[in-house]
C-alpha positions as CSV (number, residue, x, y, z in Angstrom):
1,M,91.9,98.3,100.6
2,T,94.0,101.6,101.5
3,E,93.3,104.5,99.2
4,T,95.3,105.0,96.1
5,G,94.0,107.8,94.2
6,V,92.5,108.3,90.3
7,L,96.4,107.8,88.5
8,T,96.8,104.7,90.1
9,A,93.4,103.3,89.7
10,R,92.7,104.7,86.3
11,G,96.5,104.9,84.9
12,F,98.7,102.0,86.1
13,R,95.9,99.3,87.7
14,P,95.2,98.4,84.0
15,L,98.6,97.5,83.1
16,A,99.6,95.6,86.3
17,G,98.4,92.5,84.7
18,P,101.1,90.7,84.3
19,A,102.8,91.7,87.3
20,V,100.1,90.9,89.3
21,R,99.9,87.0,87.7
22,W,103.8,86.8,88.8
23,A,103.0,87.9,92.3
24,A,100.1,85.4,92.5
25,R,101.9,82.8,91.8
26,R,104.8,83.7,94.2
27,G,102.3,84.1,97.0
28,T,102.9,87.7,97.2
29,T,101.0,90.1,99.5
30,P,99.8,93.5,99.2
31,A,102.1,94.2,102.7
32,A,105.1,93.0,100.1
33,T,104.5,95.3,97.7
34,A,103.6,98.0,100.0
35,R,107.4,97.6,101.8
36,A,108.7,97.4,98.1
37,G,106.8,100.9,97.3
38,G,108.5,102.1,100.7
39,V,112.0,101.3,99.5
40,L,111.3,102.9,96.0
41,T,110.2,106.1,98.0
42,V,113.2,106.1,100.2
43,V,116.0,105.6,96.9
44,A,113.6,108.5,95.2
45,A,114.2,110.7,98.3
46,V,117.8,110.2,97.7
47,W,117.3,110.9,94.2
48,F,116.0,114.1,95.1
49,T,118.9,115.3,97.7
50,D,120.6,115.8,94.5
51,T,119.2,119.2,93.0
52,T,120.5,118.5,89.3
53,L,118.5,117.4,86.5
54,L,119.5,114.3,86.6
55,G,118.5,113.4,90.0
56,D,115.2,115.0,89.5
57,L,114.4,112.9,86.5
58,V,115.1,109.4,88.3
59,G,113.7,110.6,91.7
60,A,110.5,111.0,89.4
61,L,111.3,107.5,87.3
62,L,111.4,105.6,90.9
63,L,108.1,107.6,92.3
64,A,106.3,106.1,88.9
65,L,108.0,102.9,90.0
66,V,106.1,103.3,93.2
67,L,102.9,104.2,91.8
68,Y,102.8,100.7,89.6
69,S,103.5,99.1,92.8
70,D,100.8,100.3,94.5
71,A,98.2,99.2,91.7
72,V,99.7,95.9,91.7
73,G,98.8,95.7,95.6
74,D,95.6,97.0,95.2
75,R,94.8,94.6,92.9
76,L,96.0,91.8,94.9
77,G,94.2,93.1,98.1
78,G,90.9,92.7,95.8
79,Q,91.8,89.0,95.9
80,A,91.9,88.5,99.6
81,R,91.7,91.3,102.2
82,D,92.4,91.0,106.1
83,R,92.7,93.9,108.5
84,L,96.4,93.2,109.4
85,T,97.4,93.6,105.9
86,E,95.4,96.8,105.2
87,W,96.8,98.4,108.7
88,T,100.3,97.4,107.3
89,V,99.8,99.2,103.6
90,A,98.3,102.3,105.6
91,V,101.3,102.8,107.9
92,M,103.8,102.3,105.0
93,V,102.2,104.5,103.1
94,H,102.6,107.6,105.5
95,L,106.1,106.6,106.4
96,R,106.9,106.7,102.9
97,E,105.5,109.7,102.3
98,F,107.1,111.4,105.6
99,A,110.8,110.0,104.1
100,L,109.8,111.6,101.1
101,Y,109.2,115.0,102.6
102,A,112.3,115.0,104.8
103,G,114.2,114.0,101.4
104,L,113.0,116.7,99.4
105,A,114.1,119.5,102.3
106,L,117.1,117.7,103.0
107,G,117.9,118.5,99.4
108,A,116.5,121.8,99.1
109,G,118.4,122.7,102.1
110,L,121.7,121.9,100.7
111,A,120.8,123.9,97.6
112,G,120.8,127.0,100.3
113,R,117.3,127.5,100.9
114,A,117.3,128.2,104.8
115,D,113.4,127.8,104.5
116,A,113.1,124.3,103.2
117,W,112.3,122.7,106.5
118,L,109.7,125.3,107.6
119,W,107.7,124.7,103.8
120,A,108.0,120.9,104.3
121,S,106.5,121.4,108.1
122,G,103.8,123.2,106.6
123,A,103.2,120.5,104.1
124,L,103.3,117.9,106.7
125,I,100.7,119.4,108.8
126,A,98.3,120.1,105.5
127,Y,98.5,116.2,105.1
128,A,97.8,115.5,108.4
129,L,94.7,117.6,108.4
130,R,93.5,116.2,105.2
131,E,94.4,112.6,106.2
132,S,92.0,113.3,109.6
133,V,89.5,114.9,107.3
134,V,89.0,112.6,104.7
135,T,89.3,109.8,106.9
136,A,86.5,111.1,109.1
137,R,84.0,111.8,106.3
138,G,84.7,108.3,105.2
139,V,83.4,106.5,108.1
140,G,80.1,105.3,107.8
141,P,77.2,105.9,110.0
142,S,76.6,104.0,113.1
143,P,73.5,101.8,113.0
144,S,70.5,102.4,115.3
145,P,70.2,100.8,118.8
146,G,67.0,98.9,117.3
147,G,68.8,96.6,114.6
148,G,68.0,99.1,111.9
149,D,70.6,100.2,109.3
150,G,69.5,104.3,109.8
151,A,71.7,106.9,110.8
152,H,69.5,108.6,112.9
153,P,67.7,106.3,115.6
154,S,64.4,107.4,117.4
155,P,64.6,109.0,120.7
156,I,62.8,106.3,122.1
157,D,65.2,103.8,120.5
158,V,68.4,105.5,122.8
159,V,66.7,105.8,125.8
160,D,64.9,101.8,125.7
161,P,66.7,99.9,123.1
162,S,64.7,96.5,124.6
163,R,61.5,97.8,122.8
164,S,62.1,96.4,119.3
165,S,62.9,92.9,120.6
166,R,60.2,93.1,123.5
167,E,57.3,90.5,123.3
168,P,53.9,91.9,122.7
169,A,52.0,92.0,126.3
170,D,49.3,89.4,127.1
171,P,46.2,90.3,126.1
172,E,44.2,89.0,129.1
173,F,46.4,90.7,131.1
174,T,46.0,94.3,129.3
175,A,42.2,93.7,129.3
176,E,41.9,92.8,133.0
177,L,43.8,96.1,133.7
178,L,41.2,98.3,131.8
179,G,38.3,96.4,133.4
180,V,36.8,95.3,130.0
181,P,36.4,91.2,129.2
182,A,38.9,89.5,127.6
183,A,38.6,88.4,123.6
184,D,37.4,85.3,124.2
185,G,37.5,82.4,127.0
186,D,34.8,80.7,129.2
187,D,34.2,83.6,131.1
188,A,33.5,86.3,128.4
189,E,30.9,88.3,128.9
190,P,27.9,88.1,125.9
191,G,28.6,92.0,125.2
192,G,32.5,91.3,124.3
193,L,35.1,94.0,124.0
194,V,34.4,97.3,124.7
195,R,35.9,99.4,122.3
196,I,37.2,102.9,123.3
197,R,37.9,105.5,120.7
198,T,41.1,107.7,121.0
199,A,40.1,110.0,118.4
200,P,37.3,111.2,116.2
201,P,36.9,109.8,113.5
202,R,37.4,112.0,110.6
203,R,34.6,113.2,108.1
204,G,34.4,114.8,104.9
205,G,32.0,117.9,106.0
206,G,34.4,118.7,109.1
207,L,35.7,122.3,109.2
208,R,39.6,122.4,108.5
209,P,41.5,124.9,110.4
210,L,42.8,127.9,107.9
211,E,46.1,129.6,107.8
212,R,46.6,132.9,107.4
213,G,44.8,134.6,104.4
214,G,42.3,132.2,104.1
215,V,44.7,129.2,102.8
216,R,44.1,125.8,103.5
217,P,47.5,124.0,104.4
218,G,47.8,121.3,101.8
219,P,50.3,118.6,101.5
220,A,53.8,119.1,102.4
221,P,56.0,119.5,99.2
222,Q,57.8,116.4,98.0
223,R,61.4,116.5,97.5
224,R,62.8,116.0,93.8
225,P,65.1,112.9,93.8
226,R,69.0,114.2,93.7
227,A,70.2,113.2,90.0
228,P,72.8,110.6,90.2
229,L,76.3,112.1,89.6
230,G,78.1,111.0,86.4
231,R,81.2,109.6,85.8
232,G,82.8,113.2,85.1
233,S,81.7,114.0,88.8
234,D,83.1,111.5,90.3
235,T,86.5,111.6,88.4
236,L,86.4,115.3,89.6
237,R,85.6,114.4,93.1
238,A,88.6,111.8,93.2
239,L,91.1,114.3,92.3
240,T,90.1,116.4,94.5
241,A,90.5,114.3,97.2
242,F,94.5,114.6,96.6
243,A,95.4,110.8,97.2
244,P,98.5,109.2,97.3
245,S,98.8,108.7,93.6
246,E,97.9,112.7,93.1
247,R,100.2,113.7,95.6
248,L,103.1,111.9,94.0
249,L,102.5,113.1,90.8
250,V,102.7,116.9,92.0
251,I,105.8,116.2,93.6
252,A,107.2,114.6,90.8
253,V,106.3,117.5,88.2
254,S,106.8,120.4,90.3
255,V,110.3,119.2,91.5
256,T,111.6,118.3,87.9
257,I,110.1,121.8,86.7
258,W,110.6,123.8,89.3
259,D,112.3,123.2,92.7
260,A,111.4,121.5,96.1
261,L,109.7,124.8,97.5
262,A,107.4,124.6,94.9
263,A,106.4,120.8,95.3
264,F,105.6,121.8,99.0
265,A,103.7,124.7,98.2
266,A,101.6,122.6,95.7
267,L,100.9,119.9,98.5
268,I,99.9,122.5,100.7
269,A,97.5,123.8,98.3
270,G,96.3,120.3,97.5
271,S,95.6,119.2,100.9
272,A,93.4,122.6,101.4
273,V,91.5,121.9,98.4
274,A,90.8,118.6,99.5
275,V,89.7,119.7,103.2
276,A,87.4,121.9,101.5
277,A,85.8,119.4,99.0
278,A,85.4,116.8,102.1
279,V,84.0,119.5,104.3
280,T,81.6,121.1,101.8
281,T,80.3,118.0,99.9
282,P,77.7,116.4,101.1
283,R,77.6,112.2,102.0
284,R,76.5,110.1,99.6
285,D,74.6,108.3,101.9
286,A,73.3,111.2,103.4
287,H,69.3,111.7,102.7
């Protein structure tokens, strides 16, 4: 399903069991929970326009309900998936975040901060950049033309994709082209096939080339396998991805303690960290 985040996956998802069973009995789909999360986010954005402590606390509580609805939808999506539902959920996640940014900027503007919309625009640009880079890094390697699962096909496969599926040549026709008798048959000569040596045999007593300094070239050093990452490393990598649950947590905490501009600054910084981590961290399927 759509990316949710560490807070939703490890915080709210284990607590979503009763709601998931109730939603499954009613036939609720992940798209419906995504729409409910979108409505709750719009209501939270309206409360965030009130810069008092009450408005910030109610908005933060509504964002917690949004994360809970995401956890319910994520568990429902694990039971039945389809492309249309995934697309709907992804669109709703983007739209609700845009509405939340607009509500924060509107509240900060009503409080007298003239540069609120400028900060909101910067946060949106950082958000779009993060989404594009992380999505591009999440795309798997394309299959090779030869039908294998390698990410880097050979140049011969690229030039001639039918090489791997081509039938073997006729041995009689090959023998006729080379001017040698066939392997077996009525017209085969007593001498049998003529063996053609394409390379001299390797002998133990032959001379081998020496490198500079008189050192014989040895075998290529073998790369040591990379140790698998632990659970702590996986959690750190997921946190640096700055998924929707982490962004909503940053907004709720920043607005409650400071103001909307602090939330926008934290969103920009978190998106920058996510982009840097996605660019510098090697893919797991890379060899």
